[in-house]
C-alpha positions in Angstrom: -0.3 0.5 -0.3 1.1 3.7 -0.8 0.7 6.3 1.6 -1.8 8.1 -0.9 -4.5 5.2 -0.7 -5.3 6.8 2.9 -7.0 9.4 1.5 -8.1 7.9 -2.0 -10.2 5.4 0.8 -10.9 7.6 3.3 -12.5 10.3 0.3 -14.7 7.1 -0.8 -15.6 5.7 2.8 -16.4 9.2 4.0 -16.9 12.0 0.9 -18.8 14.8 3.1 -16.8 14.4 6.4 -14.5 17.2 7.9 -11.2 15.8 7.2 -9.5 19.2 8.2 -9.7 21.9 9.8 -6.9 24.5 9.7 -5.9 28.1 8.6 -5.4 29.2 5.2 -1.0 29.7 5.3 0.0 33.0 5.8 -3.6 34.0 7.0 -4.2 36.5 9.9 -6.4 36.0 12.8 -8.4 32.5 13.9 -10.1 32.5 10.2 -9.5 29.0 9.5 -11.2 26.2 6.5 -13.0 23.0 7.1 -12.2 20.7 4.7 -14.3 17.4 3.5 -12.5 14.4 2.5 -14.1 14.5 -1.2 -12.9 18.3 -1.4 -9.2 17.5 0.3 -9.3 14.1 -2.4 -9.5 16.7 -5.5 -7.9 19.5 -4.3 -4.5 16.8 -4.1 -5.3 15.6 -7.7 -5.5 18.7 -9.0 -2.0 19.9 -7.1 -0.3 16.5 -8.2 -1.5 17.0 -12.0 0.4 20.6 -11.5 3.6 19.1 -10.4 3.6 16.4 -12.8 2.9 19.4 -15.7 6.1 20.6 -14.4 8.2 17.7 -14.4 8.0 16.4 -10.6 7.7 12.7 -11.8 8.6 9.7 -9.7 11.2 10.4 -6.6 11.6 13.5 -7.6 12.1 15.7 -4.5 9.8 18.4 -3.3 10.1 20.5 -0.2 7.1 22.0 1.4 8.1 25.7 3.1 5.3 26.2 4.8 3.3 26.6 8.1 1.1 24.2 9.6 -2.2 24.7 6.8 -4.3 23.3 4.4 -2.2 24.2 1.7 0.9 22.2 3.4 -0.9 19.0 3.7 -2.8 19.4 0.2 1.3 19.8 -1.2 2.3 16.7 1.0 -0.6 14.2 -0.5 0.0 15.7 -3.9 3.6 15.1 -4.2 2.7 11.7 -3.3 -0.1 11.3 -5.5 2.9 12.8 -8.1 5.1 10.0 -7.2 7.2 12.5 -5.7 9.2 12.1 -2.4 7.8 15.3 0.3 10.1 17.0 2.6 8.4 19.4 4.8 10.6 22.0 6.0 10.6 24.3 9.2 9.1 27.3 8.4 11.7 29.4 10.9 14.4 27.8 8.3 17.1 30.7 7.2 18.3 31.1 3.5 21.4 29.6 3.6 20.3 26.0 5.6 16.8 25.9 3.5 19.3 26.5 0.3 21.8 23.4 1.8 18.6 21.0 2.2 17.5 22.5 -1.7 21.0 21.5 -2.9 21.1 18.5 -0.5 18.1 16.7 -2.1 18.3 18.1 -5.4 14.7 19.4 -5.1 12.5 19.8 -8.1 10.1 22.0 -6.7 9.2 24.2 -3.6 6.2 25.2 -2.5 6.0 27.8 -0.2 3.9 31.2 1.5 3.9 34.7 0.5 5.9 35.7 3.5 8.1 33.1 3.2 8.6 33.7 -0.2 12.2 36.0 0.2 13.6 33.7 1.9 12.5 30.7 -0.6 13.8 32.7 -3.5 16.9 33.5 -2.4 17.5 29.7 -1.3 16.1 28.2 -4.5 17.9 30.3 -7.2 21.1 29.1 -5.5 20.0 25.5 -5.9 20.0 24.8 -9.7 17.7 21.5 -9.9 14.7 23.6 -8.7 12.3 23.8 -11.6 9.3 24.9 -10.1 8.0 27.5 -7.2 4.5 27.8 -6.0 3.4 30.7 -3.7 0.5 30.5 -2.0 -1.3 33.4 0.1 -3.4 36.6 -0.3 -1.3 38.6 -3.1 -0.3 35.2 -4.7 -3.9 34.3 -4.7 -5.1 37.3 -6.3 -2.6 39.2 -8.5 0.0 36.4 -10.6 1.6 39.8 -11.9 2.5 40.7 -8.2 4.7 37.4 -8.0 8.3 37.3 -8.5 9.4 36.0 -12.3 9.2 32.0 -11.9 7.3 31.6 -9.3 3.4 31.0 -9.9 0.6 31.0 -7.8 -0.9 28.0 -6.1 -4.0 29.5 -5.9 -4.0 30.0 -9.7 -2.7 26.2 -10.7 -5.2 24.7 -8.4 -8.1 26.8 -10.1 -6.3 25.7 -13.7 -5.7 21.8 -13.3 -8.6 19.0 -13.5 -9.7 16.7 -10.1 -9.7 13.7 -11.4 -6.8 11.4 -10.1 -3.9 11.4 -11.6 -2.4 7.3 -13.0 -0.8 6.0 -9.7 3.2 6.0 -10.3 5.1 3.6 -8.1 4.9 1.5 -5.0 4.9 1.2 -1.8 8.8 0.6 -1.7 9.5 3.9 -3.5 10.6 6.9 -1.3 7.6 8.8 0.2 9.5 11.2 2.3 12.8 12.7 3.8 12.5 14.4 6.9 15.6 16.6 7.7 17.0 16.2 11.0 19.5 18.0 13.0 23.2 15.9 12.5 25.7 16.0 15.5 28.7 17.7 12.5 26.0 20.3 12.4 24.8 20.2 9.0 21.6 18.5 8.5 20.4 15.1 7.7 17.8 13.5 5.7 16.1 10.5 6.7 14.4 8.6 4.7 11.4 6.9 4.4 9.0 4.3 2.0 5.6 4.2 1.8 5.9 0.7 3.1 8.0 2.3 5.8 5.2 4.9 6.8 2.3 2.5 6.4 3.9 0.5 9.0 4.3 2.9 11.6 1.1 4.4 11.0 -0.7 0.6 11.1 1.5 0.2 14.2 0.5 3.4 16.6 -3.1 3.0 15.6 -3.7 -0.3 16.5 -2.2 0.5 20.1 -4.1 3.7 20.0 -7.2 2.4 19.2 -7.8 4.6 16.7 -11.4 4.8 15.1 -13.0 7.0 12.1 -14.6 8.7 14.8 -12.0 10.2 16.4 -11.5 14.1 16.4 -7.4 14.6 16.7 -6.3 18.1 17.7 -2.6 18.9 17.3 -0.6 22.1 17.4 2.5 20.2 16.2 4.4 21.3 13.6 4.2 19.4 10.3 7.9 19.6 9.9 7.9 17.5 13.7 7.6 14.0 12.6 5.1 13.5 15.5 3.2 16.2 14.2 3.4 15.0 10.6 2.0 11.4 11.7 -1.0 12.8 13.2 -2.2 13.8 9.9 -1.3 10.5 8.2 -2.6 8.1 11.1 -5.9 10.9 10.6 -6.1 10.2 7.0 -5.7 6.7 7.4 -8.4 6.2 10.1 -10.6 8.6 8.3 -11.2 10.6 11.5 -11.1 14.7 11.7 -7.6 16.9 12.1 -8.0 20.0 13.7 -4.2 21.6 12.8 -3.1 24.4 14.9 -0.7 26.4 13.7 1.8 26.5 17.5 1.0 26.0 20.9 1.8 29.8 21.6 -1.9 30.8 22.5 -3.0 27.6 24.9 -6.5 29.3 25.7 -7.0 29.2 22.2 -6.1 25.7 21.7 -8.0 24.6 25.3 -11.9 26.6 23.8 -11.1 24.3 20.6 -10.4 21.2 22.3 -14.0 22.3 24.2 -16.0 23.5 20.9 -14.7 20.8 18.7 -15.7 18.2 21.3 -12.1 16.6 20.5 -10.8 13.3 21.5 -7.5 12.6 20.6 -4.6 15.2 22.0 -1.3 14.8 21.2 1.7 16.5 23.2 5.4 16.9 24.4 6.5 17.7 27.9 6.9 21.2 27.0 3.0 21.5 26.2 2.3 19.7 29.0 4.0 21.5 31.5 2.6 24.9 29.7 -0.7 23.4 30.5 -0.6 22.3 33.5 0.7 26.3 34.9 -2.8 27.3 33.8 -5.4 28.5 36.9 -8.6 27.8 34.8 -8.4 23.8 33.7 -10.4 22.2 36.2 -11.0 18.1 36.2 -13.8 16.6 33.7 -13.7 20.1 31.2 -13.1 18.0 28.2 -15.7 14.6 28.6 -15.2 13.7 24.8 -11.6 13.3 25.3 -10.5 9.7 25.0 -7.0 9.8 24.9 -3.7 11.9 25.4 0.2 11.4 24.1 3.1 12.7 24.8 6.8 11.7 23.4 10.0 13.1 23.7 10.6 12.7 27.0 9.0 10.2 30.1 6.3 12.9 31.4 7.7 13.4 35.4 5.4 11.0 37.8 3.5 14.5 39.2 2.6 15.9 35.7 0.8 12.5 35.0 -0.9 12.5 38.4 -2.2 15.9 37.0 -3.1 15.3 33.7 -5.1 12.0 35.5 -7.2 14.5 37.9 -7.9 17.5 35.0 -8.8 14.2 32.1 -10.3 11.6 34.1 -11.6 9.9 31.0 -8.5 10.3 29.0 -6.0 7.5 28.8 -2.5 8.9 29.0 0.0 7.3 26.7 3.8 7.9 27.6 6.2 7.0 24.4 9.3 7.0 22.9 10.6 7.5 19.6 12.9 8.6 16.8 12.8 10.3 13.3 14.6 7.4 12.0 11.7 4.7 13.0 9.1 7.0 14.1 8.2 5.2 17.4 10.0 2.7 19.0 8.2 2.2 22.1 5.0 2.8 24.5 3.5 2.4 28.2 0.2 1.2 28.2 -1.9 3.6 30.1 -2.4 0.9 32.7 1.4 0.7 33.8 1.7 4.4 35.0 1.2 3.6 37.9 3.2 1.0 38.2 6.2 2.6 36.8 5.7 5.9 35.2 9.4 6.5 34.3 9.3 3.9 32.1 8.6 4.6 27.9 7.5 1.0 27.5 7.8 -2.1 25.5 7.9 -2.6 21.8 5.5 -1.0 19.6 3.4 -3.6 17.9 4.6 -5.5 15.3 8.4 -4.7 16.3 11.1 -5.3 18.1 13.8 -2.9 20.8 16.0 -4.7 22.9 19.4 -3.1 24.4 22.9 -4.4 23.4 26.2 -3.9 24.8 28.9 -2.5 23.2 29.8 -6.0 21.2 26.0 -6.0 20.1 25.3 -8.2 22.5 21.6 -8.3 24.7 22.4 -7.7 28.3 20.4 -8.7 31.3 17.8 -6.1 32.7 19.3 -3.4 34.4 22.5 -3.1 32.8 22.9 -0.3 30.5 23.2 -0.7 26.7 21.7 1.1 23.4 18.6 0.5 22.3 18.1 -1.4 19.2 14.5 -1.4 17.0 13.9 -4.1 14.5 10.7 -3.6 12.1 9.3 -2.4 9.1 9.4 1.0 10.0 13.0 1.2 10.1 14.1 4.0 7.6 16.4 3.3 4.8 19.4 5.2 5.8 20.2 9.3 5.5 20.0 11.2 2.0 23.2 11.0 0.2 25.5 10.1 3.9 26.6 6.8 3.8 28.7 7.3 6.5 25.8 8.2 8.9 23.6 5.4 7.1 26.5 2.8 8.2 26.7 4.2 12.0 22.5 3.7 12.4 22.0 0.6 10.6 24.3 -2.5 11.0 23.6 -6.4 10.9 20.9 -7.6 12.8 20.1 -11.2 14.1 19.4 -12.7 11.0 21.9 -12.7 7.9 19.5 -10.9 5.6 18.4 -7.4 7.7 19.9 -4.8 9.2 18.5 -3.1 12.2 18.6 0.6 13.8 21.1 1.3 16.8 19.2 4.3 18.0 22.3 5.5 19.8 20.1 6.2 22.9 20.9 4.6 26.5 18.5 2.7 27.8 17.9 -0.4 30.6 15.0 -2.7 31.3 13.7 -4.2 34.2 13.0 -7.4 35.0 9.6 -7.7 33.1 11.2 -6.2 29.9 9.6 -2.7 30.2 12.7 0.1 28.5 14.0 2.8 30.8 15.6 5.9 28.6 18.9 6.5 30.5 20.8 9.0 28.2 22.1 9.8 24.8 25.4 8.2 23.4 25.7 11.7 20.7 25.8 15.3 21.6 22.2 16.2 20.3 20.2 18.0 22.8 16.5 17.6 22.9 14.8 21.0 23.9 11.0 21.8 23.3 10.7 18.3 21.5 13.2 19.1 18.7 16.6 17.6 18.0 19.6 20.6 18.5 22.5 20.0 17.3 25.2 21.8 19.3 27.7 21.7 16.7 24.7 23.8 14.5 24.9 26.5 17.5 28.1 26.2 17.8 29.2 27.4 14.2 26.7 30.4 14.3 28.3 31.8 17.7 31.9 31.4 15.8 30.4 33.8 13.5 30.7 36.5 16.1 33.6 39.1 15.9 36.0 38.7 19.1 34.3 34.6 19.4 37.3 32.5 20.4 36.0 29.4 21.8 31.8 28.3 22.2 30.3 25.6 23.7 26.8 24.5 23.8 25.0 22.7 26.1 21.8 22.0 27.4 20.8 22.6 31.0 17.0 21.5 32.6 14.2 23.5 32.0 10.7 23.0 33.7 9.3 24.2 30.2 11.3 23.1 27.1 12.8 19.8 29.0 16.4 20.8 28.1 17.3 24.7 27.3 20.2 25.8 25.3 23.1 27.4 26.9 26.1 29.1 25.0 29.1 29.2 27.2 31.9 31.7 25.4 35.4 32.8 25.3 35.7 36.2 24.1 38.6 38.4 23.3 39.1 40.6 26.5 39.6 43.5 23.6 35.6 42.9 22.2 33.1 44.1 24.7 29.8 41.2 23.9 26.7 41.1 26.0 24.3 38.1 26.1 21.7 39.4 24.6 23.3 40.6 21.7 24.6 37.2 21.0 20.9 35.8 21.3 20.1 38.2 19.0 22.8 37.4 16.7 21.6 33.5 17.2 18.1 34.2 16.1 18.6 36.5 12.8 20.5 32.9 11.8 19.0 29.8 13.2 15.4 28.5 14.0 13.7 29.9 17.1 14.3 26.4 19.1 17.7 26.4 18.4 18.5 30.1 19.6 20.7 29.8 23.3 18.1 30.9 26.2 21.2 31.3 28.6 25.0 32.7 27.7 28.2 32.2 29.9 31.1 34.2 29.7 34.3 32.5 30.5 37.7 33.2 30.7 38.8 29.8 29.3 37.3 26.2 28.4 38.5 22.9 29.8 40.8 21.4 26.9 42.6 17.7 26.5 45.7 17.6 25.5 45.7 18.1 21.6 43.6 21.6 22.6 40.1 20.2 21.9 37.1 21.3 24.1 36.0 18.6 26.7 32.3 19.4 25.5 31.1 16.5 27.9 33.3 18.5 31.4 30.7 21.5 30.2 28.2 19.8 29.6 28.5 17.9 33.3 29.3 21.0 34.8 26.0 22.2 33.6 24.3 19.5 35.1 25.7 19.8 38.5 27.5 16.5 38.1 31.4 15.5 37.8 32.9 13.8 35.5 36.0 10.8 36.4 39.0 11.5 35.2 38.4 14.9 34.0 
């Protein structure tokens, strides 16, 4: 099965049902659109024909540089129907990084919105492979002449294209999407997922969540984040309704939507849970229709779980763990929360998860080792990065397969339940996003006078881990924390910008002159590193 079949089947079964409630790209205020499954299917057909006409064929990459919106969702399924490979890129991405992504993936097209058009066109001009640029928005929708040369209006293209289904292009082993994630080197990596990978993951997750067509899921997670993306894919698979919010910046708006839309499913990350529990206007059982709450990125602290259960007594709470390279790894059955709230559970249905030592041998309960994942949801590798792929995909227990070495340290209890211990690499999880210290450090070194820079994570009640920059600056240069943060904000996505800045006279170094990152990180956590 290919992923676009999710939409075709749901449109056939529920043509008049609301598939999506979401804003238009670039729309101001609270205006939103309600899209039926029949109209959703027809719009994706139209855009798929336009993409094909523009030369986007089987296996060609399409970059979707849009905020959470109707147009972003239509673009995802239209790309698949055209036989292409979609990649949703965070709308906060800066021109240099976007240009790198376009060139790295050799993208054939980019779909964006009016407010992001200057960034998109600046990046596309540096990417020879990009032959088709679409822009949506108020101006783009009404005045093609107002668009830069070579940019077409999304709205005009849809209006001029037929609504009948394009001919199917490809099989389920074809690449469906590339998810862009931070790499430890500071350069983005492209996680390659086939249709088969996505179908396997979506089927497994909807099985243990007991998802159903009657569900109404509210997601304030970005579509560029795989957790947010799968809310869409799973909702369309089940024929349920997705309420797509731009963000969780205004929790009161989201909570009001929970009530008015009679939401049954609410995906969260620990950052959102922390913000939610700070509200004084929440009282128990305000949302009687809410059937389940999911959380991933990190295990929720037991006090937060207890409070969630008090406020949402009818909802089952699913604590989960995953990584982009396989979407989801584990889930904790809600009935286990009282016994082992700090566990991230067991392998999701149809997969295996186990802990190994440095030689790849399974370890005993209580022994810390690396988590390994085996299943049809494991990715096919990193785009054009064989070295990184070989670190993650290694020979499995059988000669015909490779399994995923997650790079995360885990242990199990006597009953086989898994517990997250830490990461083997330097990646920092902040606000549910992966942050590469190297990427932030590269930006910091561009500041005049910076002689040394280390980026570490420090515990934060809301973010989970906050980004902290530790700098050594030339004594002749006057630099403030505010200037450092402003410099980073102009060049990095918001979740990568340091929240804290510390200035030092020197940074700890090895005998060969390398900065001891582990020591700086340990100091930030108030820990000691043996032998350092």
